[in-house]
N, C-alpha and C positions, 0 to 999 in steps of 0.2 A: 503493501500498499504504499502511495506517496505522500511526502509531507503535506501537499495542498489537499488530497482526498481527508486526511485525517484532520486537520485545522478546519476543513470546510465542514467536517461532520461535526466536529468540537462546537465550532461558532452557532450551529442549529440548535445547541442546548441549551445558549448562553441567553443573557439577558437580550430583550428589543432593545437595542441601544438608545432611540429616541423615546421610550417610554421613561428607561433610568434615567435618563438627564431630566426630563420631566419630572419626574420623583424628587429626585436630587433638587432642583430649583425651587420645588415647594416645601422643601424641608421633610418629606416622609420617606428618606430612604432606610432610615432604621429604626424599626417601632421601639417603644419604650416599654419593655418588659419587665419583671421581677430580676433581679439576678440569679445567678447559676446557684441554685438552691442547697444545701449541706444534707449532710446524711440523716436518712428519715430515721424516726424512732421504732423500735422494735417493741413488742406487746410482751407482756409477763411469759407467754410460751414460744418467744423468741422471734417470733413474724415480724418481717417489715410490712407494714399496712401499706399498700398502695388503692387509693380509691380514683380511679377514672370517673372525671365529672366535667359537667360544665363550669366553667367559671368564667371573669372579666378581668380585662385588664385594659391599658390607657396604653394605647400606639401609640400617640402624639402629644404624650404630657398631661397633664393635671388638667389642664383646661381642654382637650380635645374631648372627641367622642368617645365611649366606652365600647370595647369589643369582645364579643362574646368569644371564647376559642374552649379548647377540651384539653384536659391537663388533666397529670396526678396529683392529687393533694393541693392543688391550687397554685400549682409554679410552672414556670415552663423556662429555661428545661425541666422535666421531672425532678425529683428529690435522688441525689448521689446515693447509690446502694455502693456501699466500699464493703469490701470483705478480704479475709486474707487466703492467699492460695491452699486448696485444701480445705477449707473451711465448709461447712454444710450452708447453703445459701436456702432463706426460709420466707417467701413473699405470698403474703395472702390479698389478691385482685380481688379488690370489691369494685363492681359495678354500679355505678349511679348515673349510670346514662340512660337513654333511650333507645339505644342500639345494643345488640349483641357484641362482644368483644373479647378479646384474649391477649397473652403476651407470648412474645417469641424473646428470646435470650441471644443475642447477634452476637457469634463468633463462638461460643462456648462449645466443647466437646461433651453436652449433656445427656443425660437420660432421656429416650425418644419420647416417651409420655409426657415430658417434661419442656416439650420444645416450642407449644404454644401456637400452633399451626390447625387453626382451626379447620375444621373437615378433612383434616390428613392426622392428627395425631392427640385432639382433643375436640369436643365439642363447645362451641363459642359458648362464652359466660352469658347467660340471657341478662336484662336488666334487672334489677334489683338481688341478685343472687352475687356469690363470689366462688374462688377458686384458689386452693391453695398448690404454689410452686414449693417442690424440694427438691435439691439435687446439690451434687458437690461442684465446687468451682476448681478445677482439677490445676489450671493454667494462670498463672499471672498474667496481665496486660489490661489494656483501655478496651474494654467492651461496652455496649449499650442496649438498653430493652427499646421493645416496642411493640406496639397495637401488632396484629397478624390477622384482623378480622375488616371487611371492608377499608384494607390499607390506604387504598387510593382517598378515602374520604377522611378517616381517622385520622391516619399521618399528617394529612396537611392541615387540621384543625390542633394539629402540637401533643399527640401520646407519645412522648418519649422521654427517657432520660439514659443518665450512663451508670454504669456499671463498671467497678473498677474493683480488680485483683489483684491486692500486692504480693510483692513479693516477699519470702520470709525474713529476708533481710533488707531490711527497707532502710534506705539509703537517707541520708539528712539533706539532701537536696528538696529544694522546694518546689511543691507542684501546682502547675496551673492549667486549668481545663478552657479548653474551646471548641464549643458547639454552634455550628454553624449550620443555618435555616435561611429559607425564604419563603416567603407569602404572598399570595395573591388576594389584594386588596381591593375594594372597589371605590368609587369618588368620596365615600362618607367615612373611609378609613375600617369598614367593615370586611370581615372576610367573604371572597367573593361567591358565594354558594351556589348562584347560580351556572356557575360554569363547572362545578363538582360533576365530574362523568362526561365530560364534555368531549364528544367522539374527535375530532380535532388534535387535542391532547392525546388520548390514548392511540391516535394513528401518527403522530409524529414525536415529539420530544419528549413526551410526558407534561405535568402539569410544571409549569415555571411561572415562581411568583415574581414580581415588581417590588419587593421588597427584602431587603438582606437583614439578619441579624445573626449576631454574636453573644451567644450566652443573655440572649433576651432585651439587649440591652442596644440603645443608641450610641454608637460610637463609643464603646468603654475605654477607658485607660485604665490599663492593665499595669501595678505597680511593679517594679524592678528597684533594685538598690544596686548602684554601679560596683561592679566586680564580682556579683552572685553567679552563681549556676542555676537555675531552674528547668525542670522537666515540661515541656507543653503536652497534654494529651491533647489531641486535634483530631474533630470527629464531625462528618457532614451528613448530618442528620434529614438533607432534601428529600422530597418526594422523586425529584427527576434530574437535580442540576448537577451538573459536572462544577465543583470549584477549584478554582486556579488562584493561587493564593501566594504574594511575595513578602517576605519580611525585610523590610529595607535596613539596609548597612547591619544586619546581622547575620552570620555565618554559623547555624547550629550544626550539630551532628544528628543523622537520625538512626534512632536505636530501635525502632520496633514499626511493622507495618501489619494493620490487622490486629493487632493484641502480641502479634509472634517477634522474639528477638531478631533482629539482623545482627551481624558487625558491625560496632558503630562507625561510621562515616559522614565525610561531610555533602552538605546537599547538594543535589545535582541539579541539571535545568527542568526536567517535568515532575522531578520528584512531590513536587507540592500544589498536580492538579489529582484531587480527589473526585474518585464518582463517589454517585448515592449509597452511604452507610459504609466506607471506607473511614481508615483510622488512621494516624502516623503519631508515634513519639519523637519528640526532639528532646534534645539536651542544649539549650542555649545560652551563651555566656554573655553576661551583662556587660559589653565593653563600652558604653558612651560615658559620658561625664555626668555626674549630678546636676539633677536640675532641669536634663532634655527629654525631649519626645522625638518616637520614630514608629512611623506608620506600618500597618498591617494594611496591605491593598489586597482586594480582589481585583482579576484583570478578567476584562472581556475584550476580545477584538483588540488587545495591545492597549486598550484603555485601562488605566488604573484608577477607582475607587477608594477611600479611606473607611476599612468598615472597625477600623479600633485603632490603639494606637499604644506604645508600651511607654511609660510616665517613669521619668527616673526620680528616687526621693532627692531633696535637696543638698542632705548632708549626710545622709547615711549611705558610707561605705564599707564593702567588706572585702577581704584578700582575696586578691583572685585566684582560680584553679588553673592553673597551667598544664596538667596531665589531658589526657583523651579520657574520656568517659570509660568505663569496665561494661565489657558485654553484659548482658541480661540473661540469665541462665534458661536454656531452653528445657521444657519439661514435655513438651508434645512427643510420642514414641516414633517418631520418623525413622528411625535406625531400620525398621524393616521394612520399608520401603522399597520397591524392587522394580524399578520401570522398564527393566527387559523384558519381564514376564508378565505385564499391565493385560488386561482386560481392554480389548479398544472399541468403544463405543462410539459412533459419529452420531453427531447432534448438528442437522443444518436451520440455521433460522433463517425464516422468508417473513412478509408481511410488511406491515405499516404503509405511510403514503410515499410514492416515485418506489414503491415494490413492485416485484413481480408473481406474486402470490393471485392466482387464478380459483385456487380453490383448497380448502382444507377440510381435516374432520372434527364435529364439533357431536358430540353424543353418538357416536358411529355411525353418523351420518355424513356425508360427503355434502356441503355447503360451496355454491359458488361466491364470487368476491360481495357482490349485491347481498346476499342471504347474511353471508359472515359480518357485515357493517352494522344489519339491523341486527345480529345477533351478541355486537360488541364482542367479536372474537375477531381481531384483527391481524394478530401476528400466530405464528405456527412454529413449533421443534417439530420436525422430523413430520410436517404437513398434517400434526393431530395440533389444534387450536386450544390448548387449556385445558383438555381434560383431564383426570386425574384417576380414573377408573385401572388404569395400567401401568406400573412404573417406567421410567425409561430403560431401566435396565437390573436385572436381579441378580445380585453376587454372592458368594461365601464370604462369611467374616475370615479378615486376612489375606483377602485378595488386594492385589495392587488395580486402581482402574484408570485407565484414560480415556477420556471425552474430548474427541476430537470435534472440534466447534469450527464452523464455516460460517460467518454472517452474511447472510446475502440479503441484507438489508440496507437502507440509506442512511441509518442512525447508529449509534453506538449503544452498548448494551453492558451493564453492570452486572455481570453473572457472579450467582451470591448460593455458595454450597453450604447448606446447614449441618451441624454437628462436626464436622473436622475442619482441617487446612488444608489446599489444595498446592500443588506446587506448577507453576508455567515451565512444559518442558520443551515446548516448540511453538514459533511463530512463524506462518506463511512455510510451512513446511521445513522449516530450519529449525535445527535444533537450539535449545534457550536454556541457560541455565543462570541467573542470576544471585541464588541463594537464598532466594525470599520465598515464604509461603504465607500466603492469600486465603481469605474465606471469600473475596470481591474481586472480581479483573474485571477493567474494562475491554471489550472487544469490539473495536474501532468497525466501519463499514468494509464489505471484502477483505476483511482477516481473516485468519484462519490461526486460530489458539489451540493448544492442546493441555488441557491441564492433568494433573497424575494427584492419584492420594491412596492413602493405605486404608481401606475398607474394615476398620477395625471397632469400629461402634454400631450396634445392630439397630434395625430398627427402618422407619420410612422416614427419608431425608427428602426435602425439599430443595428444586435445584431451578431458580428462577432469574429473570431480569429484576434489578433493584431498581431500574428504571420504576416506578410501582405500579403506573398506567399501563406500560407494556406488560408486567405481568398481571395485573386482571384482564387486561386485553388477549391474552392465550400465552406468552410466554413462561411457562411453568410447566413441572413434570416432577418425577422424583425418583428416587433412587432407594432400591429395596434391599438393605443387607441384613441377610440370612444366618 
């Protein structure tokens, strides 16, 4: 794939520049939401309580209109759930919405019945009811939790939060969480409900907002002390937007992607392009002078927009750390990964606007394009548009699986596999090995990408595009590990 094709595909997922600049001129670029919440309280029986409910916020300051969002415990982002590696996680979801819902624990090697996928691993939790999630967090890292029922609507309304699993030997480095989202608002500053489920979004780049948030705040100032080293945990929670970020005048190390440790290295050009659901952990040295500021930019079509800034304290200076950061311990059992004996599974993506899909199977019947549009199934894997009655493949526990993906569409797709991490082993029919493991990977138009993983976690594991509208429109299947 040429760089031009890749860039065009990327741009199709970005903000409409004219609308974005209009929002900036009106002072509506980043809404004012509550600060990133602290850890949620536990009950006497050891459960975190997460109440999914309607709540209100002032997107445009105290004198602006009140906007209704959906949230966990009245905060956006939702409360941080923080546990230690190997600790038991106990969360009670209480549904106070008028829709059924569930929670998926994104990136965790979890017991399958706790994975939170409505219709596959559990029934959705009905209004007024509750569900207890109990699982062990086997691996340290940056993860998150989010709704997995009518996600195209519920995620766009704000149902997500951070799940942080701490290393056993926690360092003294201060941590800063950066949760990035976009919202689609109408002229009155309300969530644009009329566009929910809009076919244009589903058949194109997904639901893209016209307003950006970082930790739910308007251009927050992130406090730094000159000389200190901090750990940044960055998460893209948007429905469909690919986020490209720039940290002006800082030169951090990458230490993890999607919660999985990597050998610490300096940032490369495209490292801070995050697809929906992707995470990255950085170690950043505060090398500026006291009292200075340094912006964090969102980049769209080579234009930069400030979404936050680092603000250095006036006089508090600490002794700088001159040694490179230490590598985080790897706990996921990839030692048994055997790519040479992998079971090969082809997966061809078709559909969407400007695509070549003329027909696909829905409910066992072959539908033409007009019928597919009417059924809101406009994407397909291997000619099947979103049916979950059969898995993509059934494999034995302990097998190595390689999924050979061909993206025969005009759009990029953030492919997410539940229950494990995978490794990209080939791109465009050429061997590829950057030493990194992911749970979500961008696959660009006309690109061929091969994922490989060890099927060591039994159960029904969803595999889907995390451009959520693409998932809802047919880009979803599952893998049966028996």
